[in-house]
N, C-alpha and C positions, 0 to 999 in steps of 0.2 A: 162552946170553946173552939171546936174545929172550924166553925163558921167564921169566927173572929180571926183565927189564924189564917184562913184562906183569904179573907178580905184584906188582911195586912199584906200578904204576899202579892195579891193582885194590885193593890195600890202602890206598893214598892216597885213592882215591875212597870206599872204605868208611869211613875215618876222617872224611872230610869229611861224609859222611852222618850219622854218629853225632854229630859236633860241631854240625852245623846243626840237627838235630832237637832236640838237648838244649838248645841256646842259645835256639831258638824257644820251647820249652816253658817254660824258666826265665824268659824275658822276659815271656811271657804271665802266668805265675804272679805275678811281682812286681807287674805292673800290677793284676792282679785283687786281690791282697792290699792294695795301697795304696788302691784304690777301696773295697774292703770296709771297711777301717778308717775311711776318711773318711765313708762312708755310714752308719756305725753309731755314730759318736762324737758325742754331743750337745754336747760342749765344743769341737768342731772350729772353729766360727766365732770363738771367742775368741782363737785363735792366728792365725798368718800362713798363710793358705791358699796363698800363693805358693810357700812351701817345699814343700808337699804336691804342688801342680801341677807344680813344677819337677822333682821326683823322678819323677813319672809321665811327664812329657814326655821326660826323658832316656832312660828305658826305652823309650818309644815310638819314639824315633829309632833306637835299636838294633833294635827289633822290625821296623822297615821292612826293614833289611838281612837279618835272620834269616828273615823271611817269604819273601823271594825265594830264599834259599839252601835253606830247608826245602822249599819248594814244588818247586824243581828236583830236590832229592834224592828226594822222594816221587813225583814225576811219572814217574820211570823205572819204578816199580812199579805205580802206580795213579793215573791221570789225575784221576779223580773225587776222590780223597783230596787231591790237590794243590789242586784248586779249593776244597775245603772248608777247607784250611789258609789260603788267601787270604781266604776269607769270614770265618773265625773271627778273623783278624787285623784285618779291617775292623770286625768287631763289637767288638773290644777298643778300637779308636779311638772308636767310637760310645759305648761304655760310659764311657770316660774323659770324653768331652764331656758326657754326662749327669751325671756326678759333678761336673764343673766347674760346670755350671749350678746344681746343688744347693748347692755350697759358696758360690758367689757370692750366691745368694738367702739363705743362712743369715746372711750378714752384715747383711742389712737394707738399706734404701734409703740412698743417699748414702754419702759417705766420711767416716770418722772421722779426726781428727787423729792424728798419730803418737803412739802410746802411750795413746791414749784407748780406754777399754773401755765396752762397753754394759752397762747394768744387767742383772742376772741374769734378771729378768722379761721384759725386752725380747728378750734372747737366746733365751729359750724360745719366745716368740711367733714370732720370725723363723725359728727352727729348725723349729717345727711347721708353719708356713706353707710353708716350703721343702720339707719332707717331703711335705706334701699335694700341692703343685703339681708337683714334679719328682722328689722323693726316692724315693717308692715305685716309680715307673717305673724309676728308676736302679738301685734295689735289685733289681728283677725282672730287669733287663738284666744286672746283675752275676751273678746266679744262673744265668741262661741261658747266658751266655758261659762261666762256670765249668764248667758241665756239658758244653758244646760242646768246650772245650779238654781236659777230662778224657777225653771220648769219643775225640777225635782221638789223644790220647796213647796210649790203650789200643790203638787201631788201628795206631799206628806201631810198636808193640812187635815185630811180626813183621819189619818192615823193619829195625829196630834190631838184632834178634837175628841176622838174616842178615848184616848189615854187621859185627857184632862177630865172627861166625864167620869171615868173610873176612879180618878183621884178624889173627886168630890162626892161620889156615892158613898 
């Protein structure tokens, strides 16, 4: 009886580990993808940047919870890796903020009336200025965070593999 109960808890913990790490990675990837699209789309300022930022922010709210869960799951195996998970998550937030600064600057000074569009030439000027001022750094941050998350995901594979093995035992 005790053996079955212990097995149940081991499998439940292993499943939580798999779910936590997978959710953390997926959430990071979604924010990275959204930032990457925003940072490389020259027509981005002609649309509603609020929609883009809302999408990122919803995922960031989820990431906060996933980070705590993933960090705790990893901490049992590797404390340094757990700290790196937290740091990578903080870097995702910083990357989003850099992307937001870029998007805001792309729109140019002042607010336009609802439905009003900038001329094509003005849009290009504001886009290029935003790219020069903050966009290039935001792109570099996005590339760095992408590499960081990919590296962590690779390092998590051993933990995931062990957890999956426990689930199947």
